[in-house]
N, C-alpha and C positions, 0 to 999 in steps of 0.2 A: 491637422492635430499631431500626426506622427512626426511631421517635420519640425513642429514647434517643440515637441517632446525631446527630439534628438538634439535640437539646438541648446536646450537647457542642461543636457547631460554633460558632466565634467569630462574633459579628455583624459584618456588613460595615460598615467605617468609611466615612463620607462625607468625602472629602478635598478636595472642591471648595471654592474660596475664595468666600465669599459676602459681598459688600460692598453694604450698603444705600445708598440715595441720601442724601447729606448736603447740605442747602442751603448751609450755611456754607462747606463745602469747594468746592462748585460755584461759588459767587459769587466765589471768589478763584482759580479755575482760570485757566490761561493763555488759554484760549479766551474766557472772559468778560472778561479784561483787554483782549483784542483788540476785543471788542464795545464796551467802554468807550471805547477809542481811536477806534473808528469813530464812535461817538456824539459824542465831543468834536470830531472833524473836522467833522461835520455842524453842530454848534453854531457853530463858527468860521465856516463857510461861510454859515450863516443870518445871523450877526451882521454879516458883511462885505458880503454881497450878498443881502439878504432878497427883493427883488423878483425877482431872477434865480432864486433857489433855488425859489421857489414858482411860477415860470412853468411852463407846460405843456411837458413834454418835457425839462426840465433834468436831472432825476434819471436818466431813461432814458438820456440822452446820456452822462452821467458813467459809468454802469455799462457801457454799450456800448463806451466808449473803453478799458476795461480788460479786456475779455473775450477779446481776441485772444491773450493770453498764457496763458489758463486751461488749455488742454490740456497745455501744456508744464509747468505747475505740477503737475498731477496725475501726470504721468509722472515728474517730478523727485522727487516724494515717495518713490517706490519706489527710485530710484537712490540717494538719500541714505540711505534706510533700510538699504542694504547697507554704508554707509560709503564709497561711491564717489561720483563726480561726473561730470557730462556737460556739457562746455562747447561741444559741437558742435550743440546742439539748434536754435539759430537757423539755422545753415547747413543743417542737415538739413531744417528747415521750408521754406526757400527752394528746396532741391533737390526736395522733394516738390511744391511749387507749380509749379516748372518742368516736372516730369514730367506733371502734370495739364494744364498750359497747352499743352504741345507735343502731347499726345494730342487735346485739343480742337481745336487748329489743324490736326491731321491728319484731322479729321472723325470721330473716334470718338464713340460715344454718351456723354452726360454721366456716366452712372452708371459706365461702364467706365473713363472717364478719372479719376474720383474714386478708384475702387478701385485703379487703377494708381498714383496719387499716394500713397495710404496704404501700399501695398506697397513703393513705392520708399523711403519713410521707414523702414519696418520692415527693409528690406534694409540700409540704412545703419546702423540700430541693431544688426542682427545682426553686421555687420562690427566694430563697436565691441565687442560682447559677446564675439566669438571672440578678439579681441586681448587683452581684459581677463581673461576667465575661463579660456580654454584655453592662451593663450600666456603669460599671467601678467604682462603689461605694466601699469604703473600707469594707472589710469583717466584721471587728469588729463592725462598725457602723450599717451595715445592720442587722447583727444577734442580736445585742442588741435590735434594733427596732422590728424585727420579734419575738424575745422572748416575748416582751410585747404584740405584736399582737396576737400570738398563745395562750398565757396564758389568754389574755383578752377574746378571743372568747370562750375558755373553761369556764371561769367564768360566762360569759353571758348565755351560754347554760345550764350549770349545776347549777349555783347559789350556794346554800349550799347543794345541793343534792349529794348523793353518788351513782355511778353506781355499781351495784353488779351482773349484768347478763353477765358473760363471759364464754367462753368455759371451760369445766372442766379440760382439759389437761394443762391449764395455771398453776394451782397449782401443778399438777403432775411434770411439768418441773422444777419448782422452788424447790420442796422439796423431790422428789423421788431419791432413791439411787439404782444403778444397780451394784451388786457385791461389795457393800460397797463404790462405787464411785458415787458421786453426778451426776445425769443426766445433770444438768445445766453445770457442768464442762466438761463433755464429749462433749456436744453441743458447748461449748465455744472453746474447742480444735479443733473440726472439722471446725468451722468457722475460727479459727485462721490459720489452715492449708490452707484454701482457700485464706485467705488474704496474707499469706506468698507467695503463688504462684502468686497472683495478683500483689503484690508490688515488689517482688524480683526475679521473674522468667519470667514475661511476658513483652511484649513490652509496654503495658500500664503503668506498674510500672516504667520502665526506663524513660518514658515520664515525670512522676511525679518528679523523681529525677532531670531531666534536667530543668524542669520548676521551681522547687524550688530553684535551684542554680542560674539560670539566665533566666527569662522569655523572655527577648529580644532575647537572643541567641537561645532559644527554638523556638521562632517565625521564626527567620531566618533559622533555621534548617528544617523547613517544618512541625513543629508540630502545630496543631490547638489548641492553648492555651485556647481560649475561650470555645471551645467545650469540651476540657478535664476538665477544671474547672467546667463547668456545670455538667458534668457526675459525677465528684467526689462529688459535693453537692447533687446530686440525690441519689448516693449511701449512703451518710451520712444520708439523710432523710429516706431512706428505712431501714437503721440500727436502726434509732429511732423507726420505726414501729416494728422491731424485738425486740428491747429493751423493748417495751411496754408489750410484752408477758412475759419476765422474771420479769419485775417490778410488773405487776398486779398479777402474780403468787406468788411473794414473799409477796405482801400485802394481800394475802389471797383471791384474786379474787374480789377486789373492787378498785375503784379509785375516787378521788375527785380533784377539781381544785387547791387545795393547796399542793398537793403531788409533790414529785420529785424536790423540790427546792434545788439548789446546786449541782445537779448531773453533770451539765456541767463543773463546776470547778474540780470536782473529776476526770472526764474523761480526762480533759486537764492535770491535775497534774500527773495522772498515765502515760500518754503518755510521758510527759517530764521526769519523773522518769525513764521510760523505755529507754531513750536515743534518743527520737525523738526531733529534733531541731525545735523550734518555728520559726526560720528563714527560714526553708524549706530546702529540698534537702539532709537531713541527718537523718538516723535512720533505724531500722528494726522492724519487727513485734514481734520477740521473746522477746525483752525487755519489752514492754508493757504487754505481756501475764504474764510474771513473776511478773511485778509490780502490776498487778491486784490482784494476790495472796498476795503480800506483804501488800497491803492496807487492805485487808480483815483480815489478821492475826494481823496486827498492831492495827487496830481499836478494834478488839476483845481483844487483850492483854491489851491495855490501859483501856478498860472497866473492865477487871478482876482485874486490879491493883487499881480499885476504883478511876480512874481519871475522874473528871466530864466532861460533854460534851464540855463545852467551852475550858477548858484546853486541852482536847483531840485534838481539832481543832488547837490550838496553837502548841502543840507538833508535830502533824502531819505535819503542814505547815513548822515548823522549820527543821524537818528531811528531808522534800522534798527539801528545799533550800540548805541544806548541801550536799545532795546527788547529786543535779544538779551542784553545784559549785566544787565538789571534783576534777573532771578531769581537769577543767580549772585552778583552784587554784594550784593544784599540778604541772601542767606543767609550769605555770608562776613562781611559787615559786622556783622550782628547777632551772629554767633558771636564775633567779635573784641571787640565792645563788651561783651558779656556776660562774657567772660573778664577783660577789663580792669577793669570797674567793679563787677561782682558778686563775682567770685572773686579780685580783686586780682592778676590775672596768675598765679594758682596753678593749674597744670594738674591737679594731683592732686585738688584740691577740685572742679574742673570735671568730671573723670572720675567722682568719687564721686557727685556730684549727677546726672549723666547716667545712671549705672547705677541709682541709686535711682528715678529717673523711669521707667525701663523696667520695673523690678520693680513699682512702683505701678500703672503702666498695665496690666500683666498681671493683677494682682489685681483691678483695677476691671473688666476684661473677664470675669474669673471671676464676679464679683458679678452682672454683667449676664446672663451665661449661667445662673447659678443662679436668678435671678428668673424666667427663661423656662422653666426645667426643670419639666415637668409630672409627671415621675416622682417628684419629692420632695414630701413633705408640707410644709405651711406651717411647722410647728415646726422640721423639719430644715433648711428653707431659711434660717430665721432664725438657727439655730446656725452654719451654714456662712458666711452673710454676716457675722455678728458676728466670726467668726474672721478673715475677710479684712480687715474694717475695723480690728480690733485690730492685725493685722500691718502694715497700711498706716500706722497711727499710730506703731507701734513703729519702722518703717523711717524715717519722716520725722523722728522725734525723734532717732534714732541718727545720721542723716545730718547733721542740724543741729548736733549736738554734735561730730561728727568734723570737719565743715567749720570750726567755730569753733576747734577745736584745731589744725587745719592752718594756718589763717590766723594764729593766735596764734604758732605755731612759726615761721612765715615772718617775722612782725614782729620776733620775738626774734632771728632770724638776721640780719635787716637791721640791727637795732640794734647787735649785736655786731660786724658788719662795719664799720659806721660808726665805732665806737669803736676798732677795730683799725687802721683806716687813717686815723684823724683826725690832722691835723697838730698836733703839740705845740709 
């Protein structure tokens, strides 16, 4: 009886999506495009200043100059993934720096001072998160307000004074090389690996993608959207505390209330250049990691080419706009060109061909699966494949004939319209 019962049980279907690695697709991915841009910038730098480029320590210095923003970039990825934004991160970073500096000035142990600085950043992030997630205020308004709030507190506390008592390892992190590799880059890649796991491999990361695409759907799916948003803003705040270590170290172990302005825009720009959508629910960590290096090399290269600071900002902004628009412009432009020149502006013909392409693609997938199916004999495989190939040929022939008929009908209508409205 048990054997009979088991034989009547339907087999379990494997619903997992299996996508094999495709080199052609990988080489045109946005992350690889960023790699090409980085290589191009290096080629320009080599061509313009070959002696400097190959001098000892140049590459390390370029990388180190762009690492102070890297923790802000990693935290901003999560914020943008929600479809929110945080423009208070630079002020939060300076606030955390002040907290650490004041603790060191008061004689606290270095480790305790660092932890307090990170906790101060996390507390600022929590304040943003409560306002956005639980009170329901727009993230951009909240973070603009808190940016002024955090920066204002720092200015009141420090006035025109400069804090100079910080742990000694801050400067070491910013400027030390290990086996000719900047320590700051090594730490950035370690943190980046952690964020890759957090966003792309964990349940928490999947929640962010769902919330970013549709928060209402996420709520009805059982995700605590408010709690998740709060946690993301806390993580962002903690990363501001971590960024204060890199920033103060790069500044030579000192901080004032006027430092760090514009870092929030740099972090957001790097994330967008890295392929993270400001609408939420789209992006990976790899892109912003590469984009961080691009910004470091780009800024340094423009400086070597004697481009002044203001023009440098214009050029950088222009390049970012082009880089962000490339995927969308190309896609829309190709679609418009195809409609105009191939289908002569006939949307019915375009829709017919697109539908046929989808049907042919499905049949080709069936052929590929049939060839791999070990349960079928070779003659049965041949018969099934032949049927699919015949159907593909039939679909393509029918599509070609119907497209020709639609275009002919369109030409006839245009001819009649010209004759009807021709001036006699």
